[in-house]
C-alpha positions, 0 to 999 in steps of 0.5 A: 062628600062623595068623590070618585074612587080614584080622586084623593082628597090630598089632591084637592084644595077647597077655597072658602071665604070667611063668610062660610064660617059665619052664621048659625051653621058655622060650627057644623061647617067647621066640623065637616071641614075638619073631618075632610082635612083629617082625610087630606083635603087642604083648605084655602081661605080666600080674600083674606083681610077683607072680612070682619075678623081675619086674624081671629079666624086664623085661630078658629078655622081649619085652614092650610092656606091664606090668599091675601086679597088683591086689594092689599097686593095692589097697594104694595110699595116701599113704606106703604101701610099695605106693605107692612100689613102683608109683611105681618100677615106673612110672618104670622102665617109662617109661624102658624104653618099656613101657606100664603098666596098673594092674589092678583100677581 
């Protein structure tokens, strides 16, 4: 990745969806993202919760931030299943040192 000399990677957040990590180039892409993270780039996993294996991806993907999909946020309310799911995701992310963003607020 070529950047202008005055742009520092720690000022950039790369947003990706889970689909970036799927397919035959997934390992290569993950490796490139890991290298950029080592240089300070932060990675946000967008639309979290709508993919095929979101929790598994937290174990295998280099990610600093998860952005919980708006479809969960729109259904938040006391005693609603979406509330329990989001609460659990926030707790998991916290234990893994991953920041959480709620989309659509």
